[in-house]
N, C-alpha and C positions, 0 to 999 in steps of 0.2 A: 504494500500500500504506500501511496505517496501523497501526502498533503500538498507537497510542493508542486507535483505534476498537476493535481486537480486544480490548485489555485492558479497555476500558470495558464491552464486552459481557460478558466473562468475570466482571467484577465487578458485573454487573447494573446498570449506570449509564446505559443507553439512549443510545448514540451517535447523532449526527445523521443517520447513514445506516445501513442494514442492512449489516453487514460480511459478508464471504464467504470461503469457501475452496473448493477443488476438489481432486479426486484424479485423478492420471494425466494430466490435461490438459497438464501441462508436459513430458510425454514423447510427446505426440501431435505428432510432428515437423513434419508438414505444417501443422498448426494453428499451432505455435510459429513456423514460418517466415513464415506469412501475417501473423501479428499483429506480430512483431518486425522483420521484414525481414532477419533473420539466416538464411542458408541453412544448414540443419542437418538431418541425418537419422540413422537408426540406426547408420550406419557412421562418423559423425563422431567425432573424438577426444573423450574424456571432458571435457576442459577446454572445448571448443567447445560441447558439449551443456550443460554446467553454466552457461556464460555465457548461452546462449540461454534456458535454463529460468528463470534468475533474471530476465532481461529480460521474459519472458512473465509471470511472477508479478507483476512490477511493473505491467506493462501491464493486467493483469486485476485488479489491486488486491486481491491476497490480504491478508487480515488475520490469518490463522491458518494454520499449516502443520503438517499431520498428520505425526507421526513417532514411531517407537519404535526401540529399540536391540536388545532381547532377543528374538531369533527362535529357530528350531529348531536353530541351530548349537550351542546349549548342550548338546544331547543327544549330540553326537559322532556315532559310527557306529550307535549303538543307537536307531534310529528308522526309520520306514517311508518309502519313497518311493512316492508315488501317481502319479508322472508329472505333466505340466503341459500343459494345452491351449495352443494358440497364442493369445496375447493381444497381445503387443508387435508393433510394426511389423516386418514381415519374418519374423515367427515366431521371433525370436531367443531367446524364452523357452520354446520347445516342448521337451518331454522325454517320451520313452516308457520311461524307466527306472522300473520298477515292481518293488518287492520289499518283503517284511516280514520282519524278523529274528525274529519270534515264530511258533512253529510251531503252537501250540494255545492255547485260552483259559486253561488252567491257568498257562501262562507269564505271561500278562497279569495274572491275578488274584493271583499270588504275587510279582510284581515289587516290589522295594524300591528306590525312587529314590535313597535315600541311599547304598545299597550300589552301585547301578548307575552313578550319575553323580557321586557324591562331594560333599564340601563345597566351598565357594568361599571365597576370601579376601575378607572384607568390604571392606577398604580398596580393593582392586583393583576391586571392583564399583562402589563409590562413585566412584572415579576415572574409570572407564569412562563412567558416566552423565554426569558433569560435563564430561568432554572431548567427548562426543557433543553435548551441549547447546551448549557454547561454539562448537563447529565450525559448528553450524547458525546460531547467532546471527551469527557472523562472515560466513557466506555470505549470509544474508538477515535482517538484524537489524531491518528495518523492518516486521516482522510478528511476531505471537506465535509463538514456537517452543516445542518440548517434546521430551522423550525419554520412553521408557516401555517397556512389556512387551507382547509379542504373545501369548505362550504362557501366559496367566494360569491357566487351569484346563482347560476343555473343549478349547480350541485346543491346549494342550499334549498332551492325551491323543490328539487326532486326529493330531498330528505324530508322536507316538511309535508308535502302534499302527495308524494308518490307519483309515478308516471301517469297513471290513469286520470286522477283528479286534476293534475297539473295541465295535461293536454286538453282535457275537457274544458276547463276554465279558459285556457288560452284560446282554444278554437271558438268558444262561445263569444268572447269579447277580448280580442287581442289588445285593444287600447287600454281597457281597465286592468287587464293582466300586466301590461307594461307599466302602468302606474303603480301596481303593487310591487313589481320588480324594483322600481325606483325607491319605494318605501323600504323594501328589504335591504337594498344596498346602503341606504341611509343608516339603517340599524347595524348592519355588519361592519360599517365604517368604523365603529368603536374599536373593533379588533385590529383593523388596519392601522389606525392611529397609534394603538399600543405597540403593534409590531414595529412601526417606524421608530418609536422611542426606545425600543429594546436594543441592548448592546449585542446585536447579532449581525454579522456582515453579509450573510447569504440567506435569502428567504425563498421558500417554495410556495407558489400560489397555484392551487389546483381548482379546476372548474371543468366538469364534463359537459361541454356545450353542444356536442354533436353525437350522432350515432355512428356505427361502423360505416354506414353508407353515406354519411355526411350530415348537413344541417337537418333538423327535424321540423323546422318551420321556415317561413319566408325569411330570406337573408336580410331583408331590410328591417325586419323586426329586431334582429340582433343589433343592427347598426343604429337603431333608434334607442333601444333600451338596455343593451348589454355593454357595448364598447364605450359609450359615454360614461357609464358608471365605472367601468374599469379605469378610465382616465382619472376619475375623482378618487377612487380607492387607492390607486397606485401612486398618486402624486406625493403623499407623505413619505412613501418608501423611497421614491426617487430623490426627494429633497434630503433624506437622511443618508444618501449615498450608499444604499444597499444594492446588492446584486439580486435582481428578481428573476427567478427561474419559473417558467410557466408550464403546467401540465394539463392536457386534456386527453382523455381516452377518445377513441374513434378517429374519424377522418376530418380533421379541421383544416385541410388544405385551402378551402375557400376563404378562410379567415386569417391566414398567416399575416397578410399585410395589415389587416385591422388590428391584430394583437400586437404586432411590432410597433405600430403607431401609438399604442398605449404606453410604451416605455419599458417593456420587458427586456431583459438582457439575455434570455436563453429560452429555448424550446425543448420540451420533453415530449416525445411522440411515439405512437404505436406504428406498426408497419403500414397501416392504411393511409397515414398522412404522407404527403409527398416530400420526403427528405431531400431529394435532389433539388427541388425548387427552393427549399430553405437554404441549402448550401450555396446554390448559384447566386441567390439574391442577398443573403444575409451571412454567408460563411465567414466573411472578414470582419463583421461587426457584431456578431452574436454567437453565443454558445448554442450548440444543438446536440441532442442526446438521443441515440437510437441506432437503427430501429429494426434490428434483425427479427424475422418472423418466428415467433415462438412455435408455430405449427410445424415448422420445418424441423426444429429440435425434437418435437413430439413424435413425428412419424417419418421424417425424411432420411435419406441415405447419407452416408458420410460425404459423398460427392455433393449432395444438395446442401448440406450444412456448410461445407467449405465455400461453395458458390455464394451462399447467403452472406457469410462474413466478408468475402471478397467484394460483394456488391456494396455493402456498407462502407468498407474501407476505401473503395474506389470513389465513392461520393465524398467521404468526410476527411480522409487522411491528410489531404493537402491544406486543410483549414485549421487555424490555431485553436478554435474552441470546440472541436468535435470530441465527444465521448462515445465510446462503443457501449451498447447495451442491447439486450433482447427486449423487445416490446411486445406485450406489456409486462409479462412475468415469465419466470421459469417455474411452472407449477410442479407439485410433487408427483404427478403422473408422468413427467418427462423421464424417459429412460436415462439412467445414470451414465451409461456409456456414451450416449449422445451429448449430454451436457459436458462431460469431460472432454470429448473430442472437440466440441465447440470452443472450450477454453484453450485447448492446445492450438487450434487454428488462430484464435485471437492473439495469443502470445507470440506466435510465429510472425503474424502480420502487423503487430502493433508498433514495431520499431520503425522509426522514421530515418 
């Protein structure tokens, strides 16, 4: 692991190797055990899992560790549960709990987040971000760490209303739903103001604004209600000279320029987003992270895995802020031998 290589890439200083990060690989316990020699699984004690995960990240030479602090817990009980499919080993994350506290679209359109969720103590929020960041540095200080916000805008609306009620209300009255979006962003701005004041150099801003196929509503709705709010939310982060990394799942190729114009410094993307476009237009001015196709690691041949790493390297290697990563995760059903071969190819091709 190299904090210096990760920081150099974030500062667009072209480190001597292509730095990397991964998502979820350090909880693929069969892979972690194979790489580190530490026998650990989903039933191991948390301390044993943490020790093994740290050893794995060092063995795989992580230079950047994705993290946020602010998730849907901030909404208390007034949020929707959409259940959760089996992802983690042994299905320990599976949930069939499904409910929505909103009975009809009018309840969605008339919601006042300030009244529903209340104001927050600024100093406590600042303290929370700083303590989260310091705990990550203490745990794994030889990589670039960060804290941040998961429920920035659209992701917050999804967590509160669920997809069905959100799309119902949006389709019924897109203008009033846009006005609610403005109210939500006014409320979540408390967290952005606190993050700006926190002693944290790199922040992660997450917002799932699209589907795998691309935008889920009219593009102009985003340009009227999402990106103007981004500019307001991101302004204090920019003023505090923080590096803003931005993540959305799905294919957000249509909005790369809009997001760049909001002041972010880096893009994290899945394979469906056009990384070649990002590299060609923003490769000398922005960080970009990705975007090998996890499906190829899941079921592809060694030749296909090598070709996918080569594709990413051919796009990114000549740019100073490129990080290699599999998008969006290396899940626990990925064959261990495929993941290990992927890492071997990365290490072979990472040298500049």
